[in-house]
Each structure stands twice: as C-alpha cells, then as structure tokens.
C-alpha atoms as one frame of an Amber mdcrd trajectory, in Angstrom:
protein
 -11.953  68.384 -76.969 -12.370  70.191 -73.665 -13.720  68.672 -70.478 -17.127
  69.443 -69.023 -17.128  70.283 -65.320 -20.344  70.065 -63.335 -20.342  72.150
 -60.175 -22.216  70.342 -57.414 -24.544  72.251 -55.088 -22.017  72.386 -52.250
 -19.436  73.962 -54.577 -21.971  76.533 -55.809 -22.829  77.452 -52.213 -19.168
  77.678 -51.136 -18.473  79.861 -54.171 -21.382  82.181 -53.332 -20.115  82.429
 -49.752 -16.654  83.339 -51.058 -14.862  80.270 -49.656 -11.318  80.990 -50.848
 -10.148  77.514 -51.958 -13.393  76.805 -53.807 -13.439  80.204 -55.534  -9.816
  79.762 -56.664 -10.477  76.258 -57.976 -13.647  77.292 -59.848 -12.064  80.343
 -61.484  -9.094  78.203 -62.557 -11.439  76.102 -64.723 -12.350  77.284 -68.249
 -15.588  79.274 -67.934 -17.058  77.734 -71.103 -16.623  74.264 -69.617 -18.631
  74.917 -66.421 -22.066  73.364 -66.063 -24.683  72.634 -63.449 -27.474  70.088
 -63.557 -31.173  70.778 -63.285 -30.937  68.956 -59.945 -28.361  71.432 -58.586
 -30.546  74.276 -59.848 -33.511  72.759 -57.981 -31.487  72.287 -54.781 -30.422
  75.938 -54.794 -34.010  77.048 -55.493 -35.097  75.018 -52.497 -32.418  76.769
 -50.442 -33.821  80.130 -51.537 -37.412  79.292 -50.598 -36.373  77.596 -47.378
 -34.465  80.691 -46.215 -35.579  83.698 -44.196 -34.346  86.063 -46.940 -36.183
  84.746 -50.004 -36.145  87.965 -52.061 -32.529  88.815 -51.210 -31.321  85.286
 -51.956 -33.307  85.133 -55.208 -31.690  88.371 -56.381 -28.223  86.999 -55.599
 -28.489  83.336 -56.566 -30.629  83.263 -59.722 -28.403  85.656 -61.736 -25.386
  83.648 -60.554 -26.941  80.392 -61.797 -27.645  82.036 -65.166 -23.873  81.955
 -65.779 -23.974  78.186 -66.240 -25.313  75.880 -68.904 -27.803  73.491 -67.331
 -27.642  69.785 -68.118 -30.992  67.998 -67.997 -32.029  64.650 -66.564 -32.983
  62.870 -69.786 -33.712  59.315 -70.961 -30.023  58.358 -71.060 -29.529  59.733
 -67.522 -32.623  57.786 -66.424 -31.176  54.546 -67.772 -27.863  55.164 -65.995
 -29.709  56.104 -62.778 -31.779  52.904 -62.795 -28.730  50.677 -63.358 -26.631
  52.481 -60.736 -29.383  52.464 -58.120 -29.992  48.743 -58.664 -26.298  47.884
 -58.380 -25.691  50.106 -55.357 -28.782  48.769 -53.579 -27.625  45.178 -54.106
 -24.220  46.174 -52.666 -25.885  47.799 -49.666 -24.612  51.228 -50.769 -27.502
  53.627 -50.661 -26.936  57.007 -52.328 -29.631  59.694 -52.076 -31.689  59.876
 -55.266 -30.834  63.540 -55.953 -27.106  62.750 -55.735 -27.579  59.698 -57.909
 -29.430  61.830 -60.466 -26.554  64.342 -60.529 -24.070  61.476 -60.963 -26.171
  59.976 -63.763 -26.275  63.301 -65.611 -22.500  63.654 -65.209 -21.843  60.134
 -66.518 -24.297  60.595 -69.385 -22.537  63.816 -70.427 -19.004  62.451 -69.852
 -18.483  65.273 -67.374 -16.321  65.619 -64.283 -18.234  66.364 -61.086 -16.630
  68.993 -58.843 -17.906  68.239 -55.350 -16.812  68.028 -51.747 -19.379  65.284
 -51.156 -16.902  62.499 -51.831 -18.386  60.234 -49.151 -21.392  59.515 -51.358
 -20.067  60.061 -54.855 -16.957  57.870 -54.344 -19.281  54.853 -54.328 -20.015
  55.369 -58.046 -17.073  53.885 -59.946 -18.078  55.281 -63.362 -18.152  58.860
 -62.062 -15.170  61.156 -62.647 -14.618  63.474 -59.686 -12.604  66.632 -59.135
C-alpha cells in the first residue's frame, strides 16, 4: 500500500514560487499519492482574495490546486481534533486551530504531512511529518 502525502500550505506556496528544494522534493513523491486538505485549499483561497492580484492569482492557483485530491474535515477528524486540542491545551501547547485541523485530517487518513512548519506540528506526537 502506498503512502498518502499531504502538502501543507507553505509547501504549496513554495512550489508555486518555484523554490528549488521544495519543487524537487514534491516531484520526487508519487503524483497519485499527493493530497491537500480542505483547510489548505481555504488558506490558499484566502491568499488569493487577500492579494492585490486576485484575478491573476486565481488563474494560477486554482488550476494548480485541481491537481490534488482534497481530504475533508469529517467526523473522525473532528474527534481527533477535539482530543488533540484538549491534550495540548492541558500541556500548555497551543496550536492554531487551522493547523490542528490539518493535523487531524492527516492522522485520520494515516497520511504524512509535508510541511516546513515543524515548530507547531512537532508538538503532535501522532502526526507523521516529512
């Protein structure tokens, strides 16, 4: 069985900007195993609408995102999110809700999260990171 790799928003942005190391790493992964979450999709949409070049960015980013299967935030992800947030809060480790939602989707789908945001995601023991 092949692995599922979720590309985090920072990786998607670095790829779009042509950041060499990120591009090489992404293209080395099997294309059929690449995913994004609905949260990453939302974050990139926000980036589009928060930019000064909405139309230009829409034309570039939306077709790019269409290359990926999108994993949803479902009931199982919600359960994982609630347990993680409770545990992390008790430990004094606050992780932004959007990041925690991405992590919950990754854990729920037994996927590996490809991110440069290790500072936050390292706090989640159950999460596999690339």
